[in-house]
C-alpha positions, 0 to 999 in steps of 0.5 A: 499500499502507498503511504501519504507523503508528509514532511515533519516540521519543527516550530521551535518557539521561545517556550519550546519546540512543536512538531508536526507530520504535515501531508500536502494538503497541509492537514496535521497528521501527528503533533508534538510538543515539549518545554524549554526553560529560560533562564533570567538573569543579571542586567537583562540577560536571557538564556537557554541551553541549546542542549535542552532546546534539542533534547525537547525538539527530538521528543517533540518530533518522536511524539509527532511521528508515533501520532501519524500513521502510514505517512512517508516523511520525504523531508525535515524542515525547522521554523523558529523564533528569531533574533536569537543566537547559538554560538557553535564550534567546528564540531557544531557543539554550542560554545555558550547558552543560546542568547534569546531575543529577549536579551538586553546585554548587546545594548549600543550603549553596554557594547561601547563600555564593553570596548566597541566603537561607537557606531558611525551615523554614515555608516548607520545611514547606509545599513538602512538602505542597504538592509532596511534595520540597523544594529541600534537596538538590543535583542537583535542577532547582530548585537548579540553576536557583538556581545559575545565578541567584546563581553565573552572573548575566550568564547569568540574565539572558540566560536566557528559560526553563529546560528538563529535558532532555526539554522541550529536545527538544521545543523543538529539535523544535517551536520551542516552549518548554514543560514538563508536570507530568511532565517538570518534576518536580524543578522543585519548583514545582506543587501536587501534591495534586490531580494534574494540576497545571494551572499553577505554584504561584505560592506554590512560585515565591515561596519560590523567589526566581526570576522566573516569566517564566523558567519555561517555558509548562506544558502537560498531559503529551502535549500536541501542542505543534506540528508538526515545524520545517520545518528539522528535519523536512528533517534527520530526513528526516520529513514537515513536519506531523508532530506533536511531543508533550510528553514525559514523564520516563525513569522514568515511560516505563519504568514505562509498559513495564513495567506498572508505572504503573498496576497492582500491579507494581514495575519495577527500572530498570538504566540509568545509574542503578537505580531501583525504581518502583511506582504508588502512590494518594497522594504524601507527603513523606519526606525521610528516604529521599529516596523521592517520588511524581511525578504519574502519566503517566496519571492516574487515581484509582487511579494518580495517582502513581508511586513513584520510588526512585533509588537512584544510579548502577548502569549508570554504574558498570558503565561506569567499572568496565569501563574500568578492568578491560579498557581504555578503548580497547576497544569498549562491547560487547566490554567488556561481553561480558567483564565478563559472562564474568568475573562468570559465572565467579565464585562467588556472594558474589565470594570475600568482595569487596563493591563500594560503588556510591557512585561519585558519591554516594548517593540513596535511601534516604540521599541524601549527595552526598559518598559515594564507593565502591570495592571492599573486603575485596580480598586477594591471593586475588582476580581479576578475575572477583571484581571483576566479580561483586562489581560486579553484587552490589553494585548489587543489594545496594543495591537490596536495601537501598532496597526497604523504604523503596519498599514502606513508600512505596507501602504494599504488598510487592512480590512480583516485579519487572520489570527493564528498561534496559541492565543488564536484558539481562544474564541474569546480572545479572537472576539476581543481582536475583532472588538478592539481592532473594529475589523472581522478575525478569522481563526485558522484551522488548528491556529496553534500549528500554524507556523507547522503548517506553513513550514510544511507547505513550504517544503512540499513546494521546494521538493516539486511537490506543490505549487508555490501560488497555491500557499502564501 
């Protein structure tokens, strides 16, 4: 009997990896997930153990494959949160913990204290023209690399490649250290004026002052980088010849699943962070709002770029506040069910209680890593349901604040939104979004696996088994 073709996809989020076996129709045949611990420390440190990340990823993959029946896995592809860095040595072994996008130690001010030269304004202007971004904020991949360079020179010396999370997983799967213009967006070292770039820009690498030998090989997105390493194939229970494809970042994968990468739709992701994503025809610098464009995962003359507007923590705030309200010992699913029930019981407006969602700083439309949030206007008449409702509404209001900047960047108004991510599983939260944004909000089927679905459809297109025009 002929088995159904499938792709094993990995979605490495900040809270941990999900894995899903995806068929050519975008259906989830099997799924698994596992948690990863984030360590917060002095001076804004936020790190994860790369070995723990891999062990969790392998466990999630095994669970997904065990649930899938009668499938022929043709390839493995990873998508991940980005603007995080894993340094590795020549053997592919991490030389230090992964610096997460939340890590604030690479701020320009701190880098200068560590001995980095002050940025040349002329260079920064040219950076914006070539790449669309410049290393002016902490939490960017390039500034993570420069932090290691100046604060940990012994680690920098031992490192042979700095990798984004998706590329680290690709290395663990294939043994090959690579990056592509989508995964390496926050390296800010490619000239994006004519997509897709095919090499690191030597001028930008020179401005950054880093050793170009420590950059991974740059390949086109979706490249077949080789077969699964035999020991990994054995660990996961896959055929040794299974192909490994160079992946993409999670915003791009989710936008493909939501139909926002090539058409006129706008997508709203409610994961650890909240993001508005939409196709745009060109990129331009906009440091004032921190809205940016990346190379599109399926670049065409009409869809060469994807606008990404990162709002800051969303589901991450829900996770943290739900532990405060219901106790960290209560299983996550029970906490979320209790939170949703309480929020449903409270009136719109939460009795005047407001939630400020900047628990790890604000991103777009006004980046400020020092911003902090909380509940305000809290009175003795308020109870837990008001806090639960205010939590949903505060994140939605943050997106409403972001929306005009995203629309100006793309040059068009968004008449409706497609919601995906873990938060989009809540009917109430999507209704709150629709009310606050004053626009219809459509929920994807299995929204919590949208990134895996988008990555899977993209993989089938790269394998020649699906027309690119059928996705995105």
